[in-house]
N, C-alpha and C positions, 0 to 999 in steps of 0.2 A: 256715088254710091251710098248706100244705106247700112249701117251698123247690123253685123247678122248677130256679133256677142259683143255684148260690152258685161264687164268686170268693176264692180264699184267696191272698193274697201277691204277687199277680201281676205280673211284670216282662216288659218290651220293650224291648229295645235292638235302633237299627240302627246300628252300630257301635261309637263312645261317645257314642251320645247316647242317652241315657234317654226315652223315651218314656213311657212305664208306670213308675210305680214302688211297689215292697210295693201294691199295692191289694185291699181286700177288703173285697167287698158280696155279698151276698141278696136274687135276687126270687124273690120267691114266686109261686106259681101264680096265676094268670089277675088276674095282676097289673097297672097300666099302670104303668111305672117310668122314671121321666127322668131321662137324665145330661146334668146340662146344666152348661155352659162355654165359656170365649174359646173363637176357632179357634185350632188349634193347642194345643190341653190334654190330647190323649191319646183324645175321645170314640170319632171313629170305628177310629182304630187299636183300642181298644178291645173297642167292637163285633165287628170283623172278627177280634177275635185270640179272645172266646168261640167266637164257628163256627167257628173254625179256619185262616179264609182266610188270616190273618196267625199264624205259630210261637209260641207262649208262648216267652220266652230261660227264663223258670223262673216259678215255682207252680204253682197247682193250679188247675182248671176243672170243676166236678162238674155234669154231667146227669141231673137225678133223682136222685142220689147215686154213678151213676157216674162215676166218672173220664177225661174225654175231651182232658186235657191233650196226650197222646202217646200216642194211641190207633194201630192202625195204619189201611189204608186201610181196609179189608171193612168195619170196623165204625165207621171212621167215616163210611161212605157209607150205611150204616143211620141212624145218628145225626143223619146230615143232613136226613133226611124229615121228623122233626118239628122242626129250626132252618131257617128260611130269613131272608132277607132283602133290605127295601125301600130300593134308592138312591134316594143326592142327587139328583141330576139324571137328569130321566127321560126324558132323548133319548138321551144318551151311553152311558146303561145299553141300549138295546136295539140289536138288530141294524135298522139300515136296507135290508138287504134281504129281510127276512122281515116278510110279513102280521101284523096283529094276529093273525091264526087261527093262523097259523106261532109266532109268538112264546107262543101261552099253552101252543099244543101244547107245546113244547121241553122245559120239564121232566118233563112226561107221557111225550113218548118216548123221552127218558133215562132215566128211572127203569122203564120196562118193564112198569107196571103194566097196562097194557090191552091184549088178545088181539088190535084189528084198529084200526084209524084210524076203522071209524066210531063206537066205543065215544068214541076220543078227540075225536074233535069232538064229541060228543055232552057231554061233560065239558067241552070250550073254551066253548060257545053257554052251557054252565049257569055257566062262569064270568066270560062278561060280563056275562050278566043279573044275577049277583051283585056285581059291581060295579057296575053302570050303563053299561056299555058298548053302545049300540044292534047289533044284529046286524047292520045294514046295515054297518056299517066293519070288519068280520070279515076285506074283502081290502083294507081301507086300508092304509099303507106310515107309520112313522111318523112323515115328514115333510109329512104331510098333516092332522096332526093339532094340537088344542092341550098344552099344559102338562099339565092336569089330567088331559084322555083319555088320556097317556102313562102321565102315573103311575096312572090304573087299572090299564093294563096292567102296570104291574109289580106291584101289587095282587095283579090276576091270578094272576101268573104265583107269586108268592109262596104264595098259598093253593093252589095246583096239587097237591098231594102232602099237605096237610089236614094241616098243621106245627100245634105247638103253642108252640112257639115265635117271636117275629118282632120281629127284630133293625129298627128303623126309622132310618134313618140321615137324619136333617134332612130326610125328606121333604117338608117341605113350602116348603122354603125357598126354589126357586127359582119357585114359581107367587104366582100374585097373591091380595091377600088376599080374596078370593070365595070363591077357588078353594080356596083354604086351607083356610077351612072347612067345604068340601063333604068334600076327603080326609081330614079329621080326624074328621065325621062318621061319614064309611064308613066309620074303622075302629075307634071306636067303637063301632058297629054290629055288626061282624063280633066285634066281640069278647066284645059278650054273648050273640050268637046260637053262636057256637064255643067262648067259653070261652079264648078266646089270652091268651098271657102276649106282653107287649112291653117290651122294651129302645126307649124312644125319644130320640134322638140330639136334643139341640138348641142353640142359642146364645139363643133367646129366649124369658122369662119370660114373656110376655104369653101364648105362644102353649097354655101346658101348663095354666097354672094352673085352670081346672077342672074339668081330665082327665084328672090324673093322683092317682096315690095315695100314692106314694113319689116323692120327690126326691134325687137326690145331685149335690151342687155338684162341678164340680173345678178343680184351677188348675194346670198346667203336670207334667201329669201322675202327680198325687195326690188323694184323696176330701178334702175342706177341711168340708163339712157335709153331712149327712145326716138326713132330717126324712118326716114326712107333710107332703103339700100344704097342707094348712089350717094346722099347725104351723110350715113355714117360713113362709109369707107372713104371717102373724101376729104370729111372733117369729123372724128369724132372729138367729146367733149369734155369724158370724164377720165378719170387716170385708169379706172382699170378696162375699158373698154380700148385706151390708146394701147395699156402692155395688150393687152390680144392679140391687136391688129398689129405690132410690132410681132410678134411669133408665128407669122403666118410667113411658110416657107415662099420667095420668091424665084422663081426660075430666071434668074438673069445676070449673069457673070459679071458685068457692072455693080451690081448692089453686094458682093462677097463682104465688104468689109461692115458690113450692117448688119447694129448690135441691137438685139432681143431686149428691149427694157425689162429687167428681171424683176419681179416684185417679190421683194422679201419680209420680213414680219412674219408671228402667227394669226392664221384666221380666226376672227371674231368668236368666240363660243357662243351657238345658237340655241341656248338657253338661256331665259328668262335676256336676252339680249341688253345690254344697258342704251340709252339714247344716245343720238348721233349719229356719226356714218358708217354702215357696218364695214365700208371698208376703209376708216380711217387710221385701226394701226400699220394697215399695208402701205398706205399712201405718201409719196416723198414730198409731196407739198399740203398734207394737211395743218390744220393749227390749232390751236387749243380749242375756240371757236365749235369745228368741228366735232367736236365730241361733246359738247354741251346740250345739244338738245338733235330730236329728229331734223333729215334735214328735207328741207321741202322740193317734192317734184317740180317742175317748174319749167316754162317754156323759153327757150334762149332765144332760138330763132322759128320761124313759122315752120310747124310740123316737126320741131327737132325740142323734145326735152331732157331737162338733166335732173339728176339729184346732187350738186357738187355747187359749195357755196362762191369757191373759187373758178368756176367753168368760164366766166367773161375774162379773166388773167390770162387764162389758158388757152384761149382760142387763137 
């Protein structure tokens, strides 16, 4: 598969606060790519930076081999038709004064791709059917709907311009478990039908275990592990990833005595962080060498990369 998104040495700062630090990733065409990490590690910032909703401080972002890191507004407007986003909170991302029909029609009106309103509302009806919204809800307002239906509006808005790449910023974290499954199934069906490429941002490993192709684990602005989904769950290499996996509840009575790996210690200060591994202060395997210089992100096994000096010892 060809590479859809290529991120090279991306850095994003807000004043002295470094949110993303020298991060490089590739997302292949048609891939369900998951970005995993704790709250505050920079996942959402990276997703918004890829879409140029936030300006990168430095580094390069390539979309289909074309550098969009600092392109001008007219070129960015063209590229953004192929790059869309589904937001985390399905209520705050919608205008409460607009009906379902108006909310879905808005991106079509802004893009100016249809000649008249009849064509626009015909397309809105098609999009509502695609995402599972009943036509009787076209005149409803966000406050009259549940979280699942609101998020379906968000999905319809993201699909309106027929994009190829969609950033899903924790789109199911604010929903009930049963509704989460419905939205995830919808995203998977749409990917199969339209050949979409996803960057799926989450902090919940159990949500994406069976739907992700590739998973990248972030910690305080850096990528600490990258692997395909099967390999990551079968043999995680980074101590932080191992701790995350141990915390997943297992519905098996024979595993009742299994103890999760507790992560102790203080989180490293993200403002002007010192050289070395960002996880070293909380890692039970850290040595003095882990705090002297930045840890290289290297391939330990084919397709399995990790930023840990002792990865081979811990395998």
